[in-house]
C-alpha positions as CSV (number, residue, x, y, z in Angstrom):
1,X,112.9,24.0,150.0
2,X,110.2,21.6,148.9
3,X,111.5,18.1,147.8
4,X,108.3,17.6,145.7
5,X,109.2,18.7,142.2
6,X,109.2,17.2,138.7
7,X,112.1,15.0,138.0
8,X,113.2,15.0,134.3
9,X,116.0,12.5,134.8
10,X,118.1,10.9,137.5
11,X,121.7,11.0,138.8
12,X,124.0,8.3,139.8
13,X,126.9,8.4,142.2
14,X,129.8,6.7,140.4
15,X,132.9,7.5,142.3
16,X,134.5,9.0,145.4
17,X,137.9,10.3,146.4
18,X,139.4,12.2,149.3
19,X,142.7,13.7,150.5
20,X,144.1,14.9,153.8
21,X,147.1,16.9,154.9
22,X,150.2,15.2,156.0
23,X,150.4,17.0,159.3
24,X,148.6,15.3,162.2
25,X,147.8,17.3,165.3
26,X,146.8,15.2,168.3
27,X,144.9,16.3,171.4
28,X,148.1,15.8,173.4
29,X,149.9,18.2,171.2
30,X,147.2,20.8,171.5
31,X,147.6,20.5,175.3
32,X,151.1,22.0,174.8
33,X,149.5,25.1,173.4
34,X,146.3,25.7,175.4
35,X,144.9,24.5,178.7
36,X,143.3,21.3,177.6
37,X,143.8,17.5,177.6
38,X,143.0,14.4,175.5
39,X,140.3,13.4,178.0
40,X,138.7,16.8,178.0
41,X,138.4,17.0,174.3
42,X,137.4,13.3,173.7
43,X,134.6,13.4,176.4
44,X,133.1,16.6,174.9
45,X,133.6,16.0,171.2
46,X,134.8,12.5,170.4
47,X,137.8,14.0,168.6
48,X,141.3,12.5,169.1
49,X,143.3,14.3,166.4
50,X,142.9,16.4,163.3
51,X,144.9,17.2,160.1
52,X,146.4,20.6,159.4
53,X,147.7,21.9,156.1
54,X,151.5,22.6,156.2
55,X,154.2,24.0,154.0
56,X,153.9,22.9,150.4
57,X,150.3,21.9,150.8
58,X,147.2,23.9,149.6
59,X,143.5,23.3,149.7
60,X,143.6,23.3,145.9
61,X,146.1,20.5,145.8
62,X,144.1,18.5,148.3
63,X,141.0,19.0,146.1
64,X,142.8,18.1,143.0
65,X,144.0,14.8,144.6
66,X,140.4,14.0,145.8
67,X,139.0,14.6,142.3
68,X,141.7,12.5,140.7
69,X,140.8,9.5,142.9
70,X,137.1,10.0,142.3
71,X,137.7,10.0,138.5
72,X,139.9,6.9,138.9
73,X,137.1,5.0,140.7
74,X,134.5,6.1,138.2
75,X,136.9,5.3,135.3
76,X,136.2,8.6,133.6
77,X,138.3,10.8,131.3
78,X,138.7,14.2,132.9
79,X,137.7,15.8,129.5
80,X,134.2,14.1,129.9
81,X,133.4,16.3,132.9
82,X,130.8,19.1,132.3
83,X,130.7,20.7,135.8
84,X,133.0,21.1,138.8
85,X,131.2,22.5,141.8
86,X,133.5,23.2,144.8
87,X,131.9,23.7,148.2
88,X,134.3,25.7,150.4
89,X,134.3,28.7,152.7
90,X,138.1,28.9,152.7
91,X,139.3,29.0,149.1
92,X,143.0,29.6,148.3
93,X,141.8,32.4,146.0
94,X,138.9,34.5,147.3
95,X,137.6,34.8,143.7
96,X,137.2,31.0,143.6
97,X,139.4,27.8,143.6
98,X,137.3,25.5,141.4
99,X,138.7,26.8,138.1
100,X,142.2,26.0,139.3
101,X,141.2,22.5,140.2
102,X,139.6,22.2,136.8
103,X,143.0,23.0,135.2
104,X,145.0,20.7,137.5
105,X,142.9,17.6,136.6
106,X,142.7,18.4,132.9
107,X,138.9,18.9,132.8
108,X,139.1,21.4,130.0
109,X,135.5,21.1,129.0
110,X,134.0,21.7,132.5
111,X,132.6,24.9,133.9
112,X,133.9,25.3,137.4
113,X,132.8,27.5,140.3
114,X,132.6,27.7,144.1
115,X,129.6,27.5,146.4
116,X,129.8,28.8,150.0
117,X,127.5,27.3,152.6
118,X,130.0,26.4,155.3
119,X,129.4,22.9,156.9
120,X,126.2,22.5,154.8
121,X,128.1,23.2,151.6
122,X,128.6,19.7,150.3
123,X,124.9,18.8,150.6
124,X,123.9,22.1,149.0
125,X,126.4,21.6,146.2
126,X,125.3,18.0,145.6
127,X,121.7,19.1,145.2
128,X,122.7,22.0,143.0
129,X,124.9,19.9,140.7
130,X,122.1,17.3,140.4
131,X,119.7,19.9,138.9
132,X,122.1,20.5,136.0
133,X,122.2,16.7,135.4
134,X,118.5,16.1,135.8
135,X,117.4,18.7,133.3
136,X,119.7,17.3,130.7
137,X,122.0,20.3,130.2
138,X,125.0,18.4,131.6
139,X,126.0,14.7,131.8
140,X,128.9,14.4,134.3
141,X,129.9,16.5,137.4
142,X,132.4,16.5,140.2
143,X,131.2,17.8,143.5
144,X,134.0,18.8,145.9
145,X,133.8,19.5,149.6
146,X,137.0,21.1,151.0
147,X,138.0,23.4,153.8
148,X,141.0,24.7,155.6
149,X,139.6,26.0,158.9
150,X,143.1,25.8,160.5
151,X,143.8,29.2,159.0
152,X,140.7,30.7,160.6
153,X,140.6,29.5,164.2
154,X,142.1,31.2,167.2
155,X,144.6,28.6,168.3
156,X,144.7,30.1,171.8
157,X,140.9,29.6,172.3
158,X,140.4,26.0,173.6
159,X,136.6,26.2,173.0
160,X,137.1,26.3,169.2
161,X,140.6,25.3,168.2
162,X,140.1,21.7,169.4
163,X,137.2,21.2,167.0
164,X,138.5,21.9,163.5
165,X,140.7,20.3,160.8
166,X,141.5,20.4,157.1
167,X,140.5,18.0,154.3
168,X,138.9,17.5,150.9
169,X,136.5,15.0,149.4
170,X,134.9,14.6,146.0
171,X,132.0,12.7,144.4
172,X,131.6,11.8,140.7
173,X,127.9,12.3,139.5
174,X,126.5,11.1,136.3
175,X,123.1,11.7,134.5
176,X,121.0,8.6,134.4
177,X,117.4,7.6,133.8
178,X,114.6,8.6,136.2
179,X,114.1,5.0,137.1
180,X,117.8,4.7,138.3
181,X,117.9,8.0,140.2
182,X,120.3,7.9,143.1
183,X,119.1,11.1,144.7
184,X,115.8,9.9,146.2
185,X,115.0,13.2,147.8
186,X,116.3,16.3,149.5
187,X,115.5,19.2,151.8
188,X,117.5,22.5,152.2
189,X,116.9,25.2,154.8
190,X,118.4,28.4,156.1
191,X,117.8,30.7,159.1
192,X,119.8,33.9,159.0
193,X,118.2,35.1,162.3
194,X,120.5,32.6,164.1
195,X,123.6,33.3,162.0
196,X,125.5,34.9,164.9
197,X,125.7,31.5,166.6
198,X,128.6,30.6,164.2
199,X,130.4,32.9,161.9
200,X,133.7,34.0,160.4
201,X,133.2,37.8,160.0
202,X,135.3,40.3,158.1
203,X,137.4,42.2,160.6
204,X,135.9,45.6,161.5
205,X,139.1,47.5,160.8
206,X,139.0,50.8,158.9
207,X,142.1,52.5,157.6
208,X,142.4,56.2,156.5
209,X,142.5,56.6,152.7
210,X,142.4,60.2,151.6
211,X,140.9,63.3,153.3
212,X,137.9,62.1,155.3
213,X,137.6,58.7,153.4
214,X,138.6,55.3,154.8
215,X,138.5,51.7,153.6
216,X,137.9,48.4,155.4
217,X,140.9,46.3,155.5
218,X,140.6,42.9,153.8
219,X,141.0,40.7,156.8
220,X,138.7,38.3,158.7
221,X,138.3,37.7,162.4
222,X,138.8,34.1,163.8
223,X,135.8,31.7,163.9
224,X,133.3,32.7,166.6
225,X,130.9,30.1,167.9
226,X,128.2,29.8,170.6
227,X,128.7,26.1,171.2
228,X,125.7,25.6,173.3
229,X,123.3,27.1,170.9
230,X,124.8,25.3,167.9
231,X,124.5,22.0,169.7
232,X,120.8,22.7,170.5
233,X,120.2,23.7,166.9
234,X,121.8,20.6,165.5
235,X,120.0,18.0,167.8
236,X,116.7,19.7,167.1
237,X,116.8,20.6,163.4
238,X,118.8,17.7,162.0
239,X,116.4,14.9,163.1
240,X,113.5,17.1,162.1
241,X,114.7,17.6,158.5
242,X,115.6,14.0,158.1
243,X,112.2,12.8,159.5
244,X,110.5,15.2,157.0
245,X,112.6,13.8,154.2
246,X,111.8,10.2,155.1
247,X,108.0,11.0,155.3
248,X,108.0,12.8,151.9
249,X,109.9,9.9,150.2
250,X,107.8,7.2,152.0
251,X,111.0,5.7,153.4
252,X,111.1,3.8,156.7
253,X,114.1,4.5,158.8
254,X,114.6,0.7,159.2
255,X,115.4,0.6,155.5
256,X,118.4,3.0,155.9
257,X,121.7,1.3,155.5
258,X,123.8,4.1,156.7
259,X,123.3,7.5,158.5
260,X,126.0,9.9,157.3
261,X,126.0,13.2,159.1
262,X,128.3,16.2,159.1
263,X,131.1,15.2,161.5
264,X,130.9,18.0,164.0
265,X,130.5,16.3,167.4
266,X,130.0,12.6,168.3
267,X,127.3,13.6,170.8
268,X,125.3,15.2,168.0
269,X,125.7,12.1,165.8
270,X,124.5,9.8,168.6
271,X,121.6,12.1,169.5
272,X,120.3,12.3,165.9
273,X,120.5,8.5,165.5
274,X,118.6,8.0,168.8
275,X,115.8,10.5,167.6
276,X,115.5,8.6,164.3
277,X,115.7,5.2,166.1
278,X,118.7,4.2,163.9
279,X,121.2,1.9,165.6
280,X,124.6,3.4,166.3
281,X,126.1,0.6,164.3
282,X,124.6,2.3,161.2
283,X,126.2,5.7,162.0
284,X,129.3,6.4,160.0
285,X,131.9,8.4,161.9
286,X,135.6,9.2,161.4
287,X,135.4,12.3,163.6
288,X,137.9,10.8,166.0
289,X,140.7,11.1,163.3
290,X,139.9,14.3,161.4
291,X,137.7,16.6,163.6
292,X,135.3,19.0,161.9
293,X,136.5,19.6,158.3
294,X,133.4,21.7,157.4
295,X,132.3,21.0,153.8
296,X,134.7,18.1,153.6
297,X,133.3,15.9,156.3
298,X,130.6,14.1,154.4
299,X,132.5,13.3,151.2
300,X,135.6,12.4,153.2
301,X,133.6,9.9,155.3
302,X,131.7,8.6,152.3
303,X,134.9,7.8,150.4
304,X,136.5,6.1,153.4
305,X,133.4,3.9,154.0
306,X,133.3,3.0,150.3
307,X,137.0,2.0,150.2
308,X,136.9,0.0,153.4
309,X,133.9,-1.9,152.2
310,X,131.3,-0.6,154.6
311,X,129.2,1.1,151.9
312,X,128.3,-1.2,149.1
313,X,126.6,-0.6,145.7
314,X,122.9,-0.2,146.2
315,X,123.1,1.0,149.8
316,X,120.6,3.6,150.9
317,X,122.2,6.5,152.8
318,X,120.5,9.3,154.8
319,X,122.9,12.3,155.0
320,X,122.6,15.7,156.6
321,X,124.9,18.7,156.7
322,X,124.4,21.6,159.2
323,X,126.2,24.7,160.4
324,X,127.0,28.3,159.8
325,X,124.3,30.5,158.2
326,X,122.6,28.9,160.0
327,X,121.9,26.4,157.3
328,X,121.0,22.7,157.2
329,X,120.1,20.2,154.6
330,X,119.4,16.5,154.0
331,X,119.6,14.1,151.2
332,X,118.5,10.5,150.7
333,X,121.0,8.9,148.3
334,X,121.8,5.5,146.8
335,X,125.4,4.6,146.2
336,X,125.9,3.2,142.7
337,X,129.7,3.1,142.4
338,X,131.8,0.1,141.5
339,X,131.9,-3.1,143.6
340,X,135.1,-4.1,145.4
341,X,137.0,-0.9,144.8
342,X,139.5,-0.7,147.7
343,X,142.6,1.1,146.3
């Protein structure tokens, strides 16, 4: 998708929030289930533990809490929200979870819907929401990234079960003037010919119905991934799309304050930074504590970095999401939230 397009107005990132499940699952605990170890997992992924939703917790409740914290930071009344866009591949309700989040936070004036693009979902949703704000049809939006991949992994497959966790993050966006635009540029891409590298397919199980008719049972198979191909895809395509974005926005990589990538594998994060000649000290990572939370990784990391004081108002952030589809995207954004917010 071409980043060069007329911009009628701008957007500002005014607040962030996140929420994680109470259950923590360490590498050592996983070793009690499958043939693995802390050293094996850390050396290949950089992950030490992950969070898993337990009894009494839902992805919707996590998303509600993340939104509430983003609204608190932005100091917004929920009734002032026009749009809630929830990036998720694992909704509590297959018909969509965003409307339930809307009701829980009291955003009665907002239209709410889900967007599915797996690990690229947050970037795709951020760009989508920005179009409603830029064209003037809406003024305020909440963009959520949330996933519960713990429900869809094979916990006896050590190649995949060690990678994933659950979480939610949200960003508050506001229409602003073109001169104050916080979305400097974006690129979005998809390649369905490589979709078999990472998927969560419907189970191919047909059940007799009447006479010679049958129906497909509503059930999904566990996550399937060709790890080697996904790794090669990420270390080739992610630097490429970011380099293209920097060229088209006339941005020097030296001017980037932070590199914020989808938290899939620490080796991928390091390889992309090296290709872009960005110091590792500028690479944001919380992968060690949460694993791959799919659409939640970027807003979860962003909120953590804002609240611990790493990201400051005016900082320039290059971000990229990538994963199933295959899909990948990149944005160049400027953080414009409040100063000194550390609650």
